[in-house]
C-alpha positions in Angstrom: 0.0 0.0 0.0 1.3 3.5 -0.9 1.6 5.4 2.3 0.2 8.9 2.8 1.3 11.6 5.2 1.6 15.4 5.4 4.3 17.9 6.3 3.3 18.3 9.9 1.5 21.4 10.9 -2.3 21.5 11.1 -4.7 24.4 11.7 -4.8 25.6 15.3 -8.2 26.4 16.5 -9.1 29.8 17.9 -9.0 28.4 21.5 -5.3 27.7 21.2 -4.0 30.8 19.4 -4.2 33.3 22.4 -2.5 30.8 24.7 0.3 30.1 22.2 0.9 33.7 21.5 0.9 34.5 25.3 3.5 31.8 26.0 5.6 32.9 23.0 5.7 36.5 24.3 6.4 35.5 27.9 3.1 36.8 29.1 1.1 35.1 32.0 -1.1 32.1 31.0 -2.8 29.3 32.7 -0.4 26.3 32.4 -3.1 23.7 33.3 -5.5 25.2 30.8 -2.8 25.3 28.1 -1.9 21.6 28.6 -5.6 20.5 28.6 -6.5 22.5 25.5 -3.4 21.4 23.6 -4.0 17.7 24.5 -7.6 17.9 23.4 -6.6 19.5 20.1 -4.0 16.9 19.5 -6.4 14.1 20.3 -8.9 15.5 17.8 -6.2 16.0 15.2 -4.9 12.4 15.5 -8.4 11.1 15.3 -9.2 13.1 12.2 -5.9 12.1 10.5 -6.7 8.4 11.1 -10.3 9.0 9.8 -8.9 10.6 6.7 -6.7 7.5 6.1 -3.4 9.2 6.8 -0.7 6.5 7.2 2.0 8.5 9.0 0.5 11.0 11.4 1.7 13.9 13.6 0.7 16.0 16.5 0.0 18.9 14.1 2.5 21.0 15.9 -0.5 22.2 17.9 1.6 22.9 21.0 4.0 25.3 19.2 3.5 28.9 18.1 5.2 28.0 14.8 7.5 25.5 13.2 10.6 27.7 13.2 10.5 30.1 16.2 9.3 27.8 19.0 13.0 27.1 19.9 13.4 30.4 21.8 11.6 28.8 24.8 14.0 25.8 24.7 17.4 27.5 23.9 19.2 30.3 25.5 21.0 33.1 23.6 18.0 34.7 21.8 16.5 38.0 22.4 14.8 41.1 20.9 12.5 41.2 17.9 13.9 41.6 14.4 11.4 42.6 11.7 11.6 40.2 8.8 12.4 41.6 5.3 9.6 41.0 2.8 10.1 38.1 0.5 11.6 39.2 -2.8 8.5 38.3 -4.8 6.1 40.0 -2.4 8.2 43.1 -2.1 7.3 43.9 -5.7 3.5 43.6 -5.1 2.7 45.5 -1.9 -1.0 45.6 -2.7 -1.1 41.8 -3.0 0.8 41.5 0.2 -1.8 43.6 2.0 -4.6 41.5 0.6 -2.9 38.3 1.6 -2.4 39.6 5.1 -6.1 40.3 5.3 -6.9 36.7 4.3 -4.2 34.8 6.1 -3.8 36.9 9.2 -0.7 38.5 10.6 2.4 36.7 11.9 2.4 38.0 15.5 5.1 35.7 17.0 8.4 36.9 18.2 11.3 37.0 15.7 14.3 36.9 18.0 17.9 37.1 17.0 21.0 35.2 18.4 22.5 37.8 20.8 24.5 35.5 23.0 25.8 31.9 23.1 23.1 29.4 22.1 22.7 26.5 24.5 19.9 24.0 25.4 18.3 25.1 28.7 14.9 23.4 28.7 14.0 20.2 26.9 10.8 19.7 28.9 8.6 21.3 26.1 9.9 18.5 23.8 9.0 15.9 26.4 5.6 17.5 26.7 5.1 17.2 22.9 6.1 13.5 23.1 3.8 12.8 26.0 0.7 14.5 24.4 1.3 12.8 21.1 1.8 9.4 22.6 -1.4 9.7 24.6 -3.3 10.8 21.5 -2.0 7.8 19.5 -2.9 5.4 22.3 -6.5 6.8 22.4 -7.1 7.5 18.7 -4.4 6.2 16.5 -3.4 2.7 17.6 -1.3 1.1 14.8 -0.5 4.4 13.0 3.0 5.5 12.4 4.0 8.8 14.1 6.4 11.6 13.4 7.2 14.9 15.2 8.6 18.0 13.6 11.8 19.8 14.7 13.6 22.8 13.4 16.9 22.1 11.6 20.0 24.2 12.5 19.9 25.9 9.2 16.2 26.9 9.5 16.9 28.5 12.9 19.6 30.7 11.3 17.3 31.8 8.6 14.5 32.9 11.1 16.7 34.0 14.0 19.5 36.1 12.5 23.0 36.0 13.9 24.0 39.1 15.9 26.6 37.4 18.1 28.7 34.8 16.4 31.8 35.6 14.4 30.6 33.4 11.5 27.6 31.5 10.2 29.6 28.2 10.8 30.1 29.1 14.5 26.4 29.8 14.9 25.6 26.5 13.2 28.0 24.5 15.4 26.3 25.6 18.6 22.9 25.0 17.1 23.8 21.5 16.1 24.9 20.8 19.7 21.9 22.5 21.2 19.3 20.8 19.0 20.7 17.3 19.0 19.0 16.2 22.3 15.6 17.2 20.8 16.1 15.1 17.7 17.3 12.2 19.7 14.5 12.4 22.3 11.9 12.2 19.5 13.5 9.1 18.0 14.1 7.5 21.4 10.4 7.9 22.0 9.7 5.7 19.0 8.7 8.4 16.5 10.4 9.6 13.4 11.8 13.0 13.5 11.1 15.4 10.7 13.8 18.1 10.1 12.2 21.1 8.6 14.5 22.7 6.1 13.0 25.6 4.1 16.3 27.3 4.5 17.5 25.1 1.6 15.0 26.7 -0.8 12.7 29.4 0.6 15.5 31.3 2.2 17.0 32.2 -1.1 14.3 34.9 -1.5 13.6 35.5 2.3 16.2 35.1 5.1 19.2 34.8 2.9 18.0 37.1 0.1 21.1 39.5 0.4 23.4 36.7 -0.6 24.4 36.0 -4.2 23.6 32.6 -5.6 27.1 31.2 -5.0 27.2 32.3 -1.4 23.7 30.9 -0.8 24.7 27.5 -2.2 27.8 27.5 0.1 25.6 28.5 3.1 23.0 25.8 2.6 25.7 23.2 2.2 27.0 24.3 5.6 23.5 24.0 6.9 23.2 20.4 5.7 26.6 19.5 7.2 25.4 20.9 10.5 22.2 18.9 10.2 24.2 15.7 9.5 26.4 16.4 12.5 23.4 17.0 14.8 21.8 13.7 13.7 24.9 11.5 13.4 23.5 9.2 16.1 20.2 8.6 14.4 19.5 6.1 11.6 18.6 7.8 8.3 15.4 5.7 8.1 14.1 7.3 11.3 14.4 10.8 9.8 12.4 12.8 7.3 13.4 16.2 5.8 11.1 18.8 4.4 12.2 21.3 1.8 9.9 24.1 0.6 9.9 27.5 -1.1 7.4 29.1 1.3 3.8 28.3 2.3 2.1 31.4 1.0 0.2 32.3 -2.2 2.6 34.8 -3.7 4.1 35.0 -7.2 7.0 32.8 -6.2 8.9 34.1 -9.3 12.1 34.3 -7.3 12.0 30.7 -6.2 15.4 28.9 -6.8 14.9 25.9 -9.2 15.2 22.6 -7.5 18.0 21.5 -9.9 20.3 24.1 -8.4 19.9 22.7 -4.9 19.4 19.0 -5.7 23.0 18.0 -4.8 22.6 19.7 -1.4 19.3 18.1 -0.7 20.6 14.6 -1.5 23.7 15.1 0.7 21.5 15.3 3.8 21.2 12.1 6.0 17.4 11.7 6.3 16.1 8.9 4.2 12.7 10.5 3.4 12.5 13.7 1.5 9.3 15.8 1.5 9.1 18.6 -1.1 6.6 20.6 -3.2 5.1 18.9 -6.1 1.5 20.2 -6.5 1.6 24.0 -6.9 2.1 25.8 -10.3 5.7 26.8 -9.5 7.0 23.3 -8.7 4.8 20.6 -10.1 6.8 20.5 -13.3 10.0 19.6 -11.3 9.0 15.9 -11.2 10.9 15.8 -14.5 14.1 17.0 -12.7 13.7 14.3 -10.1 13.3 11.8 -12.9 16.6 12.8 -14.5 18.4 12.8 -11.1 20.4 9.8 -9.9 18.5 9.3 -6.6 20.2 7.1 -4.1 18.3 3.8 -3.6 17.9 4.4 0.2 16.0 7.6 -0.4 12.1 7.7 -0.2 10.4 10.5 -2.1 7.4 12.2 -0.5 6.3 14.9 -2.9 3.4 17.2 -2.3 0.4 15.9 -4.3 -2.0 18.3 -2.6 -1.5 22.1 -2.5 -1.3 23.7 1.0 -2.0 27.3 -0.3 -5.2 26.7 -2.2 -8.7 25.7 -1.0 -9.3 23.8 -4.2 -9.7 20.1 -3.3 -7.7 17.9 -5.6 -9.6 15.0 -7.1 -8.4 11.4 -6.3 -7.7 10.9 -10.0 -5.4 13.9 -10.2 -3.5 12.8 -7.1 -3.2 9.3 -8.6 -1.7 10.7 -11.8 0.8 12.7 -9.8 1.8 9.6 -7.8 2.2 7.6 -11.0 4.7 10.0 -12.4 7.1 9.4 -9.5 6.4 5.7 -9.1 7.4 5.3 -12.8 11.0 6.1 -12.1 11.6 5.1 -8.4 8.9 2.4 -7.9 5.8 2.8 -5.7 7.6 1.4 -2.7 9.7 4.5 -2.6 6.9 7.0 -3.0 4.9 8.4 -0.1 2.0 10.8 -0.9 2.2 14.1 1.0 1.2 17.7 1.0 3.3 20.6 -0.4 3.7 22.2 3.1 1.9 22.5 6.4 -1.7 23.6 6.8 -1.0 25.8 9.8 2.6 26.9 10.0 2.1 29.6 12.6 -0.6 30.2 15.2 -3.3 32.5 13.9 -1.9 32.5 10.3 -3.1 30.5 7.3 -5.5 30.4 4.4 -6.7 26.9 4.3 -10.1 26.2 6.0 -9.6 23.3 8.5 -12.5 21.3 6.9 -10.8 21.7 3.5 -7.6 20.3 4.9 -9.3 17.2 6.1 -11.0 16.7 2.7 -7.7 17.1 0.9 -6.1 14.5 3.1 -9.0 12.1 2.6 -8.6 12.5 -1.2 -4.9 11.9 -0.8 -5.7 8.5 0.6 -8.2 7.8 -2.2 -5.7 8.9 -4.9 -3.0 6.7 -3.4 -5.4 3.7 -3.5 -6.2 4.3 -7.1 -2.5 4.6 -8.0 -1.7 1.5 -6.0 -4.2 -0.6 -7.9 -3.0 0.7 -11.3 0.8 0.3 -10.7 2.2 -3.1 -11.2 
């Protein structure tokens, strides 16, 4: 059977957003209320994933304010708030940017910078994530495979700029040491760890936009080397890596082509690679993957459903997309996924929650169609 999954984040309900933002900003909040509401939300998310036929499920990152900035409550050395530069494509269309903000909401989380030595100071939130997810699986997802997301060292550098270290490499070295216990704790708990790595693609036109292409490519190679060092004690088959160009409905005409970063992607240790394959800027890149010498141990998990559009893909379209990849790597090395997350930050996102569940249900139906048609 062709497995289905998604990138990790799921829509956070309105009951969670105020608590998540308060915790992120260091404001008072009711700890017991937070835990109870997050647990209830994860229980419901796991149940809905199983109902939709998702093979490899997650906690939806529902206990985090966002996939990339949650680390400031676990690591020392971060402070302040650094406004983010607009993405290069959106900077050229300010009216569209304003419209998108009205639809998707505003990103209200803290954008800290590295202002001192980065060290792990509190792994308890990770253990809380594990505890809640395990409980939800026991109650609603027995038999389902599970994964938990974690920020890669490179992702952290792209969202939390360096204002302390003498070099990017020095920053990465401390991040690799500080994040290693989180990665290993997830795997020791029996779950796969997903390393989120939009720094390898999206950051070309966002966090690293001031670099020229050659410097960008050197930087992301350093990021992967740090990731490999941080995960050296984890078997590749217990890891997934997500690469994307940004989960927003912009022009994306500054996206770096996948062929320019393919060697860097394939040099990372995780066995499963999740990447965009459904949206209009990247669906055609299946042909690039086809022409690439992909190591036999790699499993491809392309996005076959778009995470920026409320259009619900038909099972037949999904099946056709799956068949393209199965044609050159075999169906045993294809996992059907989404382009990106459905709720990357608290209070921010375009996809209606009910649409997300319908998309995931159709992903299962499409995978079943492809499974029957492929020898």
